[in-house]
N, C-alpha and C positions, 0 to 999 in steps of 0.2 A: 357440514362442509367446512366451516371455519376452523373447527377443531382439527380436522384432517389436514388443512393447509398449515395450521400452526405446528402440528407434529412434523410435517415435511420441512418447514423452515428451521425448526429446532434441530432436526437431524442434519441438515445442511451445515448449520453453524457449528455443531459439534465436530463434523467431519473436517472442516477447513480451518477452524479456529487455531490449531497449533501452528499453522503456516503463516499467520498474520503477526508481524513483528513490529516492535518500536525501533526507530532509528534515531539515535542521539548524535548530534554533530556539534563541533566547536569550530568557531571561526575567530581568527585573530586579525584585528585591524590596528594598524600603526597610524596614529594621528600625526599631523604636521609637527606638533611639539615633542614627538618621540614617545608619547604615552601609548601604552598597549592596552587595547580593550579586548577582552575575551567574551564572546557571545555564544551561549549554548542554545540549541533549539531541538525540538522533538518533532518527528514526523512518523510515518508508518511505511511499511513495505510488506511484500509477500514472497515467501520462499517458493521458487519455481524449479529448483534442481537439487538433487541429492549432493552435488558437489559444493553446495553452499551459495548458489547464485540467488540473489534477491532483487526483485523489481521494485522500483520506487519512482518518484517523480524528480525531475531535475531540480526543482526548487527546494527539495528536502536536503540535497547534498551539495548544492551550488556553493562554491568557494570554501568548502569544509577543509579544515586542517587535519581533523581526525574524525572518524566515524566509528560508532559503537552500536551493536545490535543487541536488543533485549528480547528474549523469547518469552512467550506466555508461561512456560514452565519454570521461569526464573534464571535460566542460563543467560549469560552475557558474553559477547565475543567482540573483539576488535574486527573492523571490516575495512576493506579498501574499495575505492571507486574503480570499477572495471571500464565503464564508459557511459556516455550520455548523448542523447539526441535532442537538441534544443527545438527542432521543428515539432516533434511529437511530445516533448517534455518528459520523455522516459529516461530513467537512469538505471544502471545495473551496479550493484555492489556485491562483494563476496566475502564470506567468512570461511575459515579453514575447513569446517565441516558442519553438518547439521544432523540432528537426531530426529527431526520431525519429518513426517511425510510431506513432500512438496505439494503445493496446489497444482492442479492441472490447468494448462492453458486452453481456452476456448477459442472460438472464431467470431470476432466481433462483426465480421461481414454477414453473419447469420442472424444478427440482432435486428429487430424491427421495432418501430414504435408500438408500445404495449407490452413488450417483453419484460419479464420480471428482472429486477436488479437488486441484489442484496449487497449493500456496501458495508465493509468491515475495515476498521482501522484499529491500531493498537497504541493507545496513548499511554506513554510512560511504562510500557511493559506489563500493564495490568490486564484484566479481562478485556478483550476487544469490544469496541462499541459496534453495534449492529443497527443498520437502518435499512428498511425495505421500501422499494418504490417501483416505478415503471420507467422504462426507457421512453423518452419523448421524441428523440430523433438523433441522427448522426450527421456530422459535417464531413462530406466526402474528401475535401482537400487535406485534412489533417487527422481524420478519425475521431474528432472530439465527439463525445457522447453526452447528451443532456439527459439527466435522470431526475425524476421528481421525488427526491428523498433528501433529507437534511444530513449533512456531514458534521460530525462533532469536531471540536477543536483538536488540532494536531493530527488529523487523520489523513492529511495530504500524503499521497504515496500508498495509501491502503488499497485494498482490492475491491473491485466491483465483480461480483459473481453472478452468473446466470442461474436459471432454475436447475441446471444440471451440475451445479457446484464447480463449474470451471470459470477461470478468470476471463472476463470479457473486457475489462478496462481497469484503470487506476483512478483513484480519487484525486482530483486536481482542485484542492481547496486552500484557502488562506493565501 
């Protein structure tokens, strides 16, 4: 039974892996003395549309002066912020085009405690990190999902996939 489950998880990861991207941002802060500090940070995202739309979390792109997306196949593209919602913490960025098959969106309203959750983030544009766990519960007022799985560093904005390989949430870590 465990080998069959392992095979299914590996198949799911291979299917969705190309759609999980790294998002690199730069923020510029001007200090009172006029000195400029440039801060780069890395998060994750997931391609959800062939026109280049990528879901991530607000904290990944908040106050970014520029945004750059790195794909698992080595492609890199400049991106722009399309919009964000601070209540849910979701942000959308876009690139000019994508050559990867977008991930399909699922319905988080259909998720229950005990449902499988496969978390994937793409740190630095390398092979995505994968963590598997179970949904513990959902908070109705904002849709926050608690999952019993560890998120790797810089995976905030990465995708939480259900057992059907559809996106049911985003990783809100760090």
